[in-house]
C-alpha positions in Angstrom: -9.6 -3.4 -31.6 -10.5 -2.1 -28.2 -7.6 -0.6 -26.1 -6.5 -2.6 -23.1 -5.5 -1.2 -19.8 -2.4 -1.6 -17.6 -3.7 -2.2 -14.1 -1.9 -0.6 -11.1 -2.7 -2.2 -7.8 -1.8 -0.2 -4.7 -0.7 -2.6 -1.9 1.5 -0.5 0.4 1.0 -0.2 4.1 0.1 3.2 5.6 0.4 2.1 9.2 3.0 -0.5 10.4 0.7 -1.2 13.3 -2.5 -1.5 11.3 -5.3 -3.1 13.5 -6.4 -5.2 10.5 -2.9 -6.7 9.9 -2.6 -7.4 13.7 -6.0 -9.1 13.9 -5.3 -11.2 10.8 -1.7 -12.0 12.0 -0.2 -11.0 8.7 2.9 -8.9 7.7 0.9 -6.6 5.4 -2.8 -5.5 5.2 -2.8 -6.8 1.6 -2.2 -10.3 2.8 -5.3 -10.4 5.0 -7.0 -13.7 4.1 -10.6 -13.7 2.7 -11.7 -17.3 3.3 -8.1 -18.5 3.1 -6.9 -16.4 0.1 -4.9 -13.2 0.6 -7.1 -10.4 -0.7 -4.3 -9.1 -2.9 -4.3 -12.5 -4.7 -8.1 -12.2 -5.2 -7.6 -8.8 -6.8 -4.7 -10.1 -9.0 -6.7 -13.2 -10.1 -9.7 -11.0 -11.1 -7.5 -8.7 -13.1 -5.8 -11.6 -14.9 -9.3 -12.9 -16.0 -10.6 -9.5 -17.2 -10.5 -9.1 -21.0 -9.8 -5.4 -20.7 -6.5 -5.8 -18.8 -3.3 -6.3 -20.6 -0.8 -6.3 -17.8 -0.6 -5.5 -14.1 1.8 -3.5 -11.9 1.8 -4.3 -8.1 3.0 -1.4 -6.0 3.8 -2.9 -2.6 3.9 -4.5 -0.2 7.6 -4.3 0.8 9.8 -6.9 -0.9 10.6 -8.5 2.5 6.9 -9.1 3.0 6.4 -10.7 -0.5 9.2 -13.2 0.2 7.2 -14.5 3.2 4.1 -15.4 1.1 4.7 -18.1 -1.5 1.7 -17.4 -3.6 2.4 -13.7 -4.0 6.1 -14.3 -4.5 5.3 -16.8 -7.3 3.2 -14.1 -9.0 6.1 -11.7 -8.9 9.0 -14.1 -9.6 7.1 -15.6 -12.6 6.6 -12.0 -13.9 2.8 -12.5 -14.1 2.8 -9.1 -12.4 5.5 -6.4 -12.3 6.4 -5.3 -8.7 7.5 -1.8 -7.8 8.5 -0.3 -4.5 5.7 1.4 -2.6 6.2 5.1 -1.7 5.3 7.1 1.4 1.7 7.8 0.4 -0.9 6.3 -2.0 -0.7 9.3 -4.3 3.1 9.0 -4.5 2.9 5.3 -5.1 0.4 5.8 -7.9 2.6 8.4 -9.6 5.7 6.2 -9.2 3.9 3.2 -10.7 2.4 5.1 -13.6 5.8 6.5 -14.7 6.7 3.1 -16.0 3.7 2.8 -18.2 3.8 4.0 -21.8 1.8 7.2 -22.4 -0.2 5.3 -25.1 -1.7 2.9 -22.5 -4.8 3.7 -20.4 -4.3 2.9 -16.8 -6.7 1.3 -14.3 -5.9 2.1 -10.7 -7.3 0.1 -7.9 -6.3 -1.2 -4.4 -5.3 -4.5 -2.9 -8.2 -4.4 -0.4 -10.8 -4.5 -3.1 -11.5 -8.1 -2.2 -14.8 -8.5 -4.0 -13.5 -7.2 -7.3 -14.4 -9.4 -10.2 -13.8 -9.5 -14.0 -17.4 -8.3 -14.9 -17.0 -5.3 -12.7 -13.6 -4.5 -14.1 -14.6 -4.8 -17.7 -17.8 -2.8 -17.2 -15.8 0.0 -15.7 -13.1 0.0 -18.3 -15.5 -0.2 -21.2 -17.5 2.8 -19.9 -14.3 4.7 -19.2 -13.0 4.3 -22.8 -16.4 5.5 -24.1 -16.0 8.9 -22.4 -14.1 11.9 -23.6 -12.4 12.5 -20.2 -8.9 12.5 -19.0 -9.9 10.6 -15.9 -12.9 8.4 -15.0 -14.0 7.6 -11.5 -16.1 4.7 -10.4 -19.1 5.4 -8.1 -22.0 3.4 -6.8 -25.3 4.6 -5.3 -25.4 4.2 -1.5 -28.9 2.9 -1.6 -28.1 -0.2 -3.6 -25.1 -0.9 -1.4 -27.3 -0.7 1.7 -30.0 -2.8 0.1 -27.5 -5.5 -0.8 -25.4 -5.3 2.4 -27.5 -3.8 5.2 -24.8 -4.4 7.8 -22.2 -2.2 6.1 -21.5 1.4 6.8 -19.9 3.3 3.9 -18.6 6.8 3.5 -20.9 8.6 1.0 -21.0 12.0 -0.8 -24.5 13.3 -0.4 -25.5 15.2 -3.5 -28.8 16.6 -4.9 -29.3 13.6 -7.2 -28.4 10.9 -4.7 -25.8 9.7 -2.2 -22.7 8.1 -3.8 -19.9 5.8 -2.6 -16.5 5.7 -4.1 -15.4 2.4 -5.6 -11.5 2.5 -5.6 -11.6 2.4 -9.4 -9.9 5.1 -11.4 -9.1 5.2 -15.1 -6.3 7.5 -16.4 -7.2 7.8 -20.0 -4.7 10.4 -21.3 -1.1 11.3 -20.5 -2.5 14.6 -19.0 -4.8 12.7 -16.7 -1.8 11.2 -14.8 -0.9 14.7 -13.4 -4.0 14.4 -11.2 -1.7 12.6 -8.6 -0.6 16.1 -7.6 -4.2 17.1 -6.7 -4.7 13.7 -5.0 -1.7 14.4 -2.7 -3.6 17.6 -1.6 -6.8 15.7 -0.6 -5.8 12.2 0.3 -5.7 12.9 4.0 -9.4 13.8 3.8 -10.6 10.8 1.8 -13.0 9.8 4.6 -14.4 13.3 5.1 -16.5 14.3 2.1 -17.2 17.8 3.5 -13.5 18.7 3.6 -13.0 17.4 0.0 -15.9 19.3 -1.3 -14.6 22.4 0.6 -11.5 22.4 -1.6 -13.8 23.4 -4.5 -14.8 26.7 -2.9 -17.3 28.2 -0.5 -20.1 28.3 -3.0 -19.8 24.6 -3.7 -19.5 23.9 0.0 -22.7 25.8 0.7 -24.6 24.0 -2.1 -23.4 20.7 -0.7 -24.4 21.5 2.8 -28.0 22.4 1.8 -28.3 19.4 -0.5 -28.4 21.4 -3.7 -25.1 20.3 -5.4 -25.7 18.0 -8.4 -23.1 15.5 -9.3 -22.5 17.0 -12.8 -21.8 20.4 -11.3 -19.5 19.0 -8.7 -17.6 17.2 -11.5 -17.4 20.3 -13.6 -15.9 22.4 -10.7 -13.5 19.6 -9.9 -12.4 19.4 -13.5 -11.8 23.2 -13.5 -9.9 23.0 -10.3 -7.4 20.4 -11.6 -7.4 21.5 -15.2 -8.6 18.1 -16.5 -11.8 16.6 -17.7 -13.2 14.2 -15.0 -16.1 11.8 -15.7 -18.0 9.7 -13.2 -19.1 6.2 -14.1 -22.0 4.9 -12.1 -21.7 1.2 -11.6 -24.6 -1.2 -10.8 -22.5 -3.4 -8.6 -23.0 -2.8 -4.8 -19.9 -4.9 -4.1 -17.9 -2.3 -5.9 -18.1 0.0 -2.9 -16.8 -2.6 -0.4 -13.1 -2.4 0.5 -11.5 -4.0 3.6 -10.3 -1.1 5.6 -11.1 -2.2 9.1 -11.6 -5.4 11.2 -15.4 -5.1 10.9 -15.0 -4.7 7.1 -12.9 -7.9 7.1 -15.6 -9.9 9.0 -18.3 -8.6 6.6 -16.5 -9.3 3.4 -15.5 -12.8 4.6 -19.1 -13.5 5.3 -20.2 -12.2 1.9 -17.4 -14.0 0.0 -18.5 -17.4 1.3 -21.6 -17.3 -1.0 -20.8 -14.4 -3.3 -21.6 -15.0 -7.0 -21.2 -11.7 -8.9 -24.2 -11.2 -11.2 -23.8 -10.6 -14.9 -25.3 -7.1 -14.9 -26.5 -5.6 -18.1 -24.1 -2.9 -19.2 -26.6 -0.1 -19.7 -25.3 2.5 -17.3 -23.8 5.5 -18.9 -21.0 7.6 -17.7 -22.2 10.8 -16.1 -20.9 13.8 -18.1 -20.0 17.1 -16.7 -21.9 20.2 -17.5 -21.1 23.9 -17.4 -21.9 25.5 -14.0 -24.8 27.8 -13.9 
């Protein structure tokens, strides 16, 4: 029988005066409506329908905010999800939430602003993650398929020798050791929108290769694995919507427009995880 994941959804607020929350007139970014439904509810609905998810922990928003939204408070009060208090930063929130999960359970970490998340995407990622030998698996999508599907979007991408990749806000913690990566995350989370600074943490040689377009993905993963003392695998997903989160007012307008007619395709699950290799 295949293992099932505990999902952790980060729904805390970094900025009490977030422009998105202000524009949407909501108490928390997670409650921003996508065609009338708070995006955190869309995420929770998708997780509840995914066969690979056993239970869900919601980290944030603040309890006072939850009590102002009936749908979300019903989720929490009925114990369909377990709520935990958000911490000062996403990495601290992730660490705090994961401490309540048995070490025997793999964990799927995602965010409340992943408004186009759907069960097929979740199950594809989780299946591929379990098939790896890593401590951690990270979801990525090629920038070109995102731009082809959604030409009006601008996404942060890491430009590597074998292609440009977007992050997908999907992380699998597959071993107890993998959960210690939250310490490294604290070190880099302020640079999440600046790939050059993140790559620079891996050393000048890696930075130089990246700047001249000669850094392969597998080599970047190997060096990152060595840096954190864990085995990290990347899972390339064929879903362009996996790269879309709602981080700004323009993202909100785009995702609302997409969601009106969005029907997630049932993609064939042929993409393999991308293994690390020994650096030359």
